[in-house]
N, C-alpha and C positions, 0 to 999 in steps of 0.2 A: 437316261432319265433322272438318275440319282444326281448327277452333276447339274443338270438344269434346276432341280429343286433346291440345291444347296445355296444358291445365290440369294433367293428370297429369304431363305431360312436364316442366313447370316445377317441379312438386312434386318430381319424381324428381331433377332437376338441383340443386335446392336442398338435398335431402337429402344428395346425393352431395357437394356442396360443403362442407357441415358435416362430413361424415365425412372428407373428404380435408384440409381445412385447419383443422378444429377439433381435431385431435389434438395431444396435449400430448407433447413430447418426454420420454423417459424420464429424462433428466438433470434436466429441470425438475421432474418429478414428485419425484424423489429429493431434490433440494435443498429443496423445499417441505416434504417429509416430515421432513427433519432439523431443520428451523427450527421447525415447527409448534407443538410442545408446550413450547418453551424460554421460560423467564421471562427474556426479553431482547428487545431490539430488534436485529434482525440483517439485514444486507444483504450480498449476494454477487453478483459479476459475474465472468463467465468468457468468455474469448475464445480460440479456436483460432486462432493467427495465420496459418497457411498457408491454412486453409479460410475464414478470416473469418466463422466462425460465433460468434454471441453468445448467452449465456444469462445471466439474472439474475433475482434475487428482491430486491425493494426496492432495485434498483440506482440509482434516481433519488432516493432519499432522502438527506438530510444526516446525516452522522455525524462526531463529533469524531475528528480524525486522530491526536491524540497525536503520538508520535515517527515515525509514517508520513511526516510532512512533512519529515523529514530527507533523505528521498529527493529531494524537490523542491528543498530547499536545496543539496544536493550537485550537482544538475544546474546550478543557478544559479551556483555557484562555479566549476565545471568549465567552464561557458561563458565565464567571464572568463579561464580559462587558456588556452582556445582563442583568445581575442581578444589574448592576450599581456600582459594586465594583471597576471596572476599566473603563477608557475611552480609545478609540483608539488613540485620540490626547494627552493623558496624558503623560508627560515627566517622563522617567525612568532614574535615575542617574546610569551611568556605571563606576565603578572604573577601574583603570588600572589593578588591580589584577583579575577583571572579565574576561579579555581578555588574556587567556592562549596562550603562544607562539606556542606550538607544536601541533597544531590542525588546521583543515579547519575553516577559519574565515574570510569572507569579512568585517564583522563589525570591527575586529581588524585592518584590512588593511586600513580601511577608517578612523578609530579613534585610531591610534597606541598609543597615549599617555593616552587614557581613560580619566577618570575624566569629563565626559561629560553627559549631559542630552539629550536624544533623545526620540521621540514619541514611544509609545508602538507599534503602527502600524508598524513602521520601523523594530523594533526587530522581530516582528512576521513575516513579509514579508522576511527578511533576513533568518530567520530560516526555513521557508517553501520553498521559491523560490529559494534560494541559498544553503539551508541545512546547515546553520551556526552552528557550534558545540557550540561556546560560547553563541550565541543567545539562543540556545536550553537550556543551563544550566542556563541562567539568568532568562528564563521563568519558569523553574523547581522551582527555588528559590522563585520566585514570588508567586507561588501557594503553597509553603510548602513542595515541594520535589516530586519524582516519585510516591510515594504511593497515593497522592492526585489525581494524573491523573489516576492512575490505578482504584481507587475507583470511580472516576467520569465515566469512560468508563464502568465498571461493572454496574453502576447505570442506564445506557442506556439499559441495557439488553444484552450487548455484553459479550459472554462467549469466552473461548479458546483464551485468551489474557493475557499477564503478562507484567507489566511495573514496574521494580524494581530498575533500575540504570540509572545514567546521562551518558552523553558523557564522562565526566571526569572519571567516574567509569569505563567505558569500555576501556578507554585508559590505565588505570592503570592496569586492569586485563582482559585479553582476554575472560576469562570464563564468564565474566558478560554479554556479548552480547547474550549468549544462554539463560540467564534468562529473557531477553526482547524478548519475543516470541510471535508469533500469528499463527493461521492457515489461509490460503488463504480465506476460507469461512467466517471467522470472520471478516477480513478486509473488505470484500465485503458487509457483513451485516451492518458495520458502515458507509461505503460509501454510501450504499442505504438509510439509515436513513438521512444522511447529504443531499444527493441529492433530496430527497423528502421533505426537509424543515422540518424534525422532530426533529432536534437537535438545531439549532440556529434560532434567528430571522432573518427577511429578510436582514437587513443591514449588520449584521456581517457574515451571510451566503454568500451573494454576494461578501464581501470583501475576505473571504477565497477562494471562488471558483475562483476569479479573480487571485489572487496570485499563486494558484495552476496551472492555465493555463499559468502563466508567469514563471513557473519553468524552470531554465536554466540547471540543472543537468540531466544526463542521456538522452541526445538527441537521442541516438541510441537505446534506450530501447523500451518502449511502442510505441513511435512515430517513431522509426527507419525505418519501412517499410510501414507506413501509407501514403496515398496520402498527398502531400504537402498542407498545410493550414488546415489539420484535427484538430479540437479543442480537446486538451487533457488536463484535469485538473488533475495533478498527483503528486505523492511524491515518490522520490527514495530513496534507502538505499545501501550503499556499504561499506564493510569492508576493502577493498584492499586485496593484495596478502600476505600471510605470508611467513616466511622463508622456508617452505616446498613446496612452489609453490602452495598452496591451497587458494582459495577464499572462505572464511567462508559464506559470504553472499553477493549477489548483487540482488537487488529487484526493483520492480516498481509496483505501485498500482494507479489506477485512474479511471476517468470518461471520456469516449470517446464519442464525438458526431458523430453518423453515417452518411451516406450520405442522408439518408431519414429524418435527424434531430432528430431521436429518440437516447436514451442513451444506452450505453453499459458500464458496471462496469467490471473491470478486476484487478485482483491481481496475480502477478507472483513472486515467490520466487525461487532463485537459490542458493543452499548452498553446502558447502563442495565440491566445484568444482575444478577439475583439468584442466578444459578448460581455454583458454586464455580469457582475458577481453573482446576482440572483439567477441569471440564465445559466452560468457556468454550474452553479449548485444544482440547478433544475435538470441539466443534462445528466450529471451523475446520478441524481435521484431517479430519473426515468429509466435509465439503464439498469439500475438495481432493481426497480419495480418490475421491469420486464423479465429480468432473470428470476426474481422471486416468484412471479406468477408462473413461470415455465417450469419451476422446480417444485411447486407445492403438490 
């Protein structure tokens, strides 16, 4: 009699397990629905810091970072400040030849003739907050090149990330951007370490958080559909549209302060997109809004 009853009991428990553990979280469903019909490769990873809850779609896939890697670069430079190799108020001499003409560079616009000494803090701020490409490569040269940054990030225990080329390298050869790649989960892991104060000292960490909050690029990406005044410390990346009408990469990663004061980390990568620039930004904004609503 016990053996006869065991079969339906096992079936019942199996059914119960599927019902209990097979449920998909509403945020997961929402993110998949946003991504589903888009003519683009899209990856997103969300982490609610205090609860340590993770959600992602294509979170383990490789995506070109473009200027997102300027966050990684800033961490590497500021780690040297922490070690006493550099000072934030230290003057760095910038030659006219450092300010390449055919690239995005507020620094070049401000100092068109070059041959000027400006504080390291200003170069970092321009590189992060305004995504200055010349500032980026000046910082790379200060550290000895992209491999130094790659090794530093790897030394923090961050995997699934490669930094091999400068902004100038990417401008000379479109293929290089694919060699500067990361997964959404990997960027989130790095943002988490930074947010928890595990990477930089308090002074340099606060400096970087502040200039990320002051980012002027990508206002319609992560911040696009969030309530006015929401604090977002983020770093964008954008390849522009090529001759075939394809956007190789448009990205935004960052730390969002939720309505309850807790932190949400989100990384969104949109690659090989045939959507318009406005739609690409909208995709990122909708994913961020869905995550914000799920976490408030």
